[in-house]
N, C-alpha and C positions, 0 to 999 in steps of 0.2 A: 580208802585213800586218806593220807594225813593232810591236815590243813594248817596253813600259816597265815596269821593276820599281821599286816605290816602297817604300822602307824607312820604316815608320811607327812612332811611339812612343806616340802617344795617338790615340784614334779620331777626335777632332775636329780634330786637326792633320794633315789630309790634303792632297791636292794642290790642293784648292779650285778656283778659277776656271781653273786650268791643266788640269783634267780635260777641259773642253770644248775648250780649245786643242789638246790632244794628240789627242783623238778626232777632231776636225775634220781633223787632219793624218794620220789613218790609223793611229793607235796603239791597241793594246789594252793595258789597264792591269791589272797584278797587284800587290796589296799584300802585303808581307811585314811582319807585326807583330813587330818585332824583339824585344821583351821576352819573347815566349812561343813563338818558333819555334826549331827546330834550325838555327841559322845556318850551321853548318859544312856542312849538306846543301843549302843554297840555291845555285842556279846564278846567280852574279852576273856571270859572264863573257859569257854568251850574249845577254842582252837588248840591244836596240839602244840603249836609254837606261836609266840607273839614276839615280833621284832619292832622296837621303837627306834626309828631312824633319826638322823641328824637334822639340824636346821639352824638358821642364823639368830633366832631369839634365845632368851635365857630363861631359866626356871623362875627367876624373880620378876619376870615381865608380865605376870598375869593381869595386872591392873590395866596395862595397855593392850594386851593380847589375851582376852578372857578365856579362849579355848584352852590355854595352858592349865588352868585350874581343873577343867574337865579331864584333860589328859592325865594330870597327876592322879586324879581319882581312879582313872582306868588302870594306871600302873599299880596303885595300891590294891585294887581289886584283883589284878592278875597275881601280884605277889602273894596275896592271901590264899590263892589256890595251890601254891607250891609247884606249879607246872612251869615248863621251860619258858624263860623270858630272856631275850637278848636286847641290850641297849647299846646304841652307837651314838657317840658324841652327846647331843642333847638328850637322846634316849637314855644313855648311861647316867647323865646328870639328873634326869627325872627319877631314875631308880634310887640313886643316892639320896636325893632330896626327899623322896617318899619314905625312906628309912631313917630320916633325921640327921643325915650327914650334911656338913656344910658344902655349899657350892658357891664359889666366888671368883671374881676376876683374877686371872694370873697377872704377874708383873708385866707381861707383854704377850701378844698373840703368838701362837705357834702355827705357822702355815708353811707347808712344804713337805717334801719327802726326807725322812731321816730314820735311822734305826732306833729301836728302843733297847734299854737294858732290862733283861728279864731278872726277876727276883728268883731265889731258890724255888719258891712255889710256882713261879712262872715257868721255870725250866721243866717242871713236872706236869705242867698244864697243857692244854691244846696249843697255847702260844709257842710251845717249843718248836713247832713247825716253821715259825718265822725266823728263828735264829737271829742273826744280826742284819737281816735284809731290810732295806729302807721301806717304810710304810708312809701313807699320807696322813699328815696332821693338819687339822683345820679348825682351830678352836681358840677362843679367848678366855673361856671360863675353865675352871678345874674343880674336881670334887675331892672331898676328904673320903676316907674309907668308911663305909657304914659299919656299925657293930656287927661282928661275926663274919666280915668279909676278909678274904685273902687278897693282898695286893700282888699283882703279877708282873708289872712292868713300870718303868719310869724313863723320863728323859730329863735333861738339865732344866728345861723350861717348865716341866710338869711332873711333879713327884709321884702322881698316881695316874697311870695311863690305863690301867685295866684291873678288874677285880672279879672274883667269883664269890658266890654265896652258895655253899653246898654244890650239888651237881647241876642244878637247874637254872641258875641265874648267872649271866655273864655280862659285864659292863665293859665297854671299850671306848676310850676317847678317840682313838685313831679310826681311820676309814679303810678297813680291809676290804670292804665291798666295792671300792671304786673300780669302775671299768675304764681303763686307760683310754680307750677309743672315744669315750664320752667326756674326757677331761675338759674339752672346750666349753661344754655347757656350764661347768663349774666356774671356769675362768671368766666367762661373760656374765653369768648370773651373780657372781660375787665380785664384780670388777671394782665396785666402790670400796669394799672391804680391803681388797688387795692394794688399792691406791692409798688408803688410809694407813695401812701397815707398811707401806713402802716395799711391797713384795713384787718382784718382776714376774709377770705371768709366763714369760719366755723360759724362765728357769723351771717352773713347775711343768710346763708343757714338755720340755726336753726330758725331765726326770720321769714323767709318766711314760714316755716312750721307752726309756732306758730300763725302768724297774717294773713296769706294769705287767708284762707277760709272765715273769717269774712270780710276782706277787699274786697273780691270779691263781697259780698252782698252789702256792703256799696257803693262801686264804681258804681254798677249798679243803685242804688238809686240816686246817684249824677248825673249820665248821664241822667237818666230818668227825673229828676226834671229840669235839664237845658233844655232838649229838649222840655219838656212841656211848658216852658216859651217862647222859640222862636217859637214853633209851634202855640202858641196862639197869638203871636204878629203880 
């Protein structure tokens, strides 16, 4: 049976709808709660897949949140293996940071459901299954593309929304994993951020109901297409 290690920062920012996708494809899932585990002792090289999830801190916050340095080392160790690694939001930023690309504040936070513009590479990538369907954005930082990466998508507020490096590394700013039925956990858990950004939770709640069911189907296709690529490699 295949194994997936999931690096988590908040209990409600888990792998979401992709849990069912992974389990259906024969994976057993293990969470590593990065802020409170001994990350140096975690085996990040052996699992068949590692997913670094999102969170409200940033890659440059290691002085205030020391676990981030240990997590960055984990990401570097995983990258060195060449084995499948998926980063979501903070996780994607850690991958970019580990590879020497800049990660910095965007002109303003991007929070809410909106479609992405796929690049020509994106149209050929697993993200083709998204089309122009709205996805959930929830970030204030953005990454530059690491050396050797292909940019896959953009929005007006964030020029680099996704990238691949070869077959086995995928970085996503957006949250394809979001389970619309759990949206309230996000709205409550990040209420201070929503208020600071002057984002109305009622809009996100309504959009989650409107777009969530179809996004779940499309997100499953994205994950399956990406996995088919690296499993064949």
